[in-house]
C-alpha positions as CSV (number, residue, x, y, z in Angstrom):
1,M,65.1,113.2,105.7
2,S,67.2,110.0,103.7
3,D,63.5,108.3,104.9
4,H,61.9,110.7,102.1
5,L,64.4,110.9,99.1
6,P,61.7,109.8,95.9
7,P,62.8,106.6,95.3
8,P,64.7,105.0,92.7
9,P,63.6,105.6,89.1
10,V,61.8,101.7,88.2
11,T,64.2,100.8,85.2
12,A,61.0,99.0,83.8
13,L,57.2,100.3,82.6
14,P,54.9,98.9,80.9
15,P,54.1,100.9,77.3
16,A,52.6,103.8,77.9
17,P,49.2,104.0,75.3
18,A,50.8,105.8,71.6
19,V,48.7,109.4,71.9
20,D,49.6,112.4,70.0
21,L,50.8,115.5,72.1
22,W,49.5,118.2,70.6
23,D,46.5,116.4,69.6
24,A,46.1,115.6,73.0
25,V,46.3,119.1,73.7
26,D,43.8,121.0,70.8
27,D,41.7,118.1,72.0
28,L,41.3,119.1,75.7
29,C,41.6,123.0,74.7
30,A,38.7,121.8,72.9
31,W,36.2,120.0,74.8
32,L,37.1,123.3,77.9
33,D,36.3,125.9,75.3
34,A,32.5,123.8,74.9
35,N,32.6,123.9,78.7
36,R,33.5,126.8,79.8
37,P,31.1,128.6,82.4
38,V,33.1,131.9,81.8
39,E,33.8,133.4,78.7
40,G,36.5,136.5,77.1
41,R,39.2,137.6,78.6
42,E,38.2,136.5,81.5
43,G,37.8,132.8,80.8
44,L,41.3,133.0,79.4
45,L,42.6,134.7,82.4
46,L,41.0,131.8,84.3
47,R,42.4,129.2,82.3
48,I,45.8,130.7,82.6
49,L,45.2,131.1,86.7
50,K,44.5,127.0,86.7
51,L,47.9,126.9,86.2
52,S,48.8,128.3,89.8
53,E,46.5,126.1,91.4
54,E,48.4,122.0,90.5
55,V,51.6,124.2,91.4
56,G,50.2,123.7,94.8
57,E,48.6,120.6,94.3
58,V,52.6,120.0,93.7
59,A,53.7,121.2,96.3
60,E,51.1,119.6,98.7
61,A,51.9,116.2,97.5
62,V,55.6,117.2,98.4
63,I,55.3,117.9,102.0
64,G,53.2,115.4,102.2
65,A,55.9,112.6,100.6
66,T,58.2,114.2,103.1
67,G,55.4,114.0,105.7
68,Q,56.8,117.6,106.6
69,N,53.3,118.5,108.4
70,P,54.1,116.6,111.4
71,R,49.3,116.8,112.2
72,K,49.3,114.8,108.6
73,G,51.6,112.8,108.3
74,T,52.8,111.1,105.4
75,T,50.1,111.2,103.3
76,H,51.0,111.5,99.0
77,T,53.8,109.2,97.8
78,W,56.0,110.0,94.7
79,D,54.1,108.9,92.6
80,D,51.5,111.9,93.3
81,V,54.0,114.1,92.7
82,R,54.8,112.9,89.9
83,S,51.4,112.5,88.7
84,E,50.7,116.1,89.6
85,L,53.9,117.2,88.4
86,C,52.2,116.3,84.5
87,D,49.1,118.1,85.5
88,V,51.3,121.0,85.3
89,A,53.0,120.6,82.0
90,V,49.3,119.6,80.5
91,T,47.4,123.0,82.4
92,A,50.6,124.8,81.0
93,L,50.6,123.7,77.4
94,V,46.1,123.5,77.3
95,A,46.8,126.9,78.6
96,L,49.7,128.0,75.7
97,R,47.8,126.5,73.2
98,T,44.8,128.5,74.2
99,L,46.4,132.0,73.4
100,T,47.8,130.7,70.0
101,P,46.7,128.1,67.3
102,D,50.5,127.6,66.6
103,A,51.6,126.8,70.3
104,R,53.4,124.0,69.2
105,E,55.6,125.5,66.8
106,V,56.4,127.9,69.6
107,F,56.2,125.5,72.1
108,A,59.4,123.9,70.1
109,R,61.5,127.4,68.7
110,H,61.2,128.4,72.5
111,L,62.6,125.1,73.7
112,A,65.5,125.5,71.2
113,R,66.0,128.5,72.6
114,V,66.2,127.8,75.8
115,T,67.9,124.2,74.7
116,H,70.9,126.4,73.6
117,R,71.3,128.8,75.6
118,S,71.5,126.3,79.1
119,L,73.6,124.2,76.4
120,G,75.2,125.3,73.9
121,A,75.0,124.8,69.7
122,P,73.5,120.6,69.4
123,R,76.3,118.0,69.3
124,P,77.7,117.2,66.4
125,D,75.3,113.7,64.9
126,P,78.0,111.0,64.9
127,S,76.0,109.4,61.8
128,D,76.8,111.8,60.2
129,G,80.4,111.0,59.7
């Protein structure tokens, strides 16, 4: 099993292109809206169901990276797993944006609640000294 653990994190990645997360989510949502074959409630539900498909691809990549299917062997890398996890995050944010134009604020408030619930009150900023 230890032979199939993910490699240690890479310490120096090349710089990522400058992309604003929420601008990109808005652009993707608009592109999907302009190209969706199904409208209305059904289209909305299908966009949300896309998230389940992406989560399944994460599971497939983990199984493939660990070689857990003896018939197939090792078919994926941990880079594939990371990529699929990013697809899940993007798909979830697009689905949220589909439900509300205030996705940025809804997500920020939710993240603050989860962070507070998990970590407690934020640490004081030492620069406020």
